[in-house]
C-alpha positions, 0 to 999 in steps of 0.5 A: 823726614829731614832734608840734607844738603850734600856738598862734594868738593873736588880734591887735587886727587880728583879722578874723572873715572869716578864720575860714572860710579858717582852717578850710579850712586845717585841713581840708587839714591833716586830709586830709594826715594832719597834723592831730590835734586843734584847737579855740578857747579859750573866752575867744575869745583864740585857739586851738590845734591839734596837728600831726605833722611831720618837723621844726620847719621843716616844722611852721612851714611848715604853721602859717605858711600858715594864713590867720590868720597870713598876714593878721595876724589872729593871732600864730602860734607853733609848739612841739615837744610831747612830749605824755603821754597819760594813757589809752593808748586816747586815744593817737593814735600 
């Protein structure tokens, strides 16, 4: 499987009430074994999460099902990411 970095950047239409469904979406990805890491940016502009998927299309399907995308609260982009782990103890592969 490949890794994909999902960026979620807040739009002017961002609605704080979408955060609970967004975190539920991330919990579902974690339960499927697809979510490796996630977190908000400290400047409150959005956040990112790292998922595993077989293809870009599968990763986009997962990311675009995120309520922050579906409601227009955030612009969501997906990038295949060849991450380099500096310490093999931290390598989740």
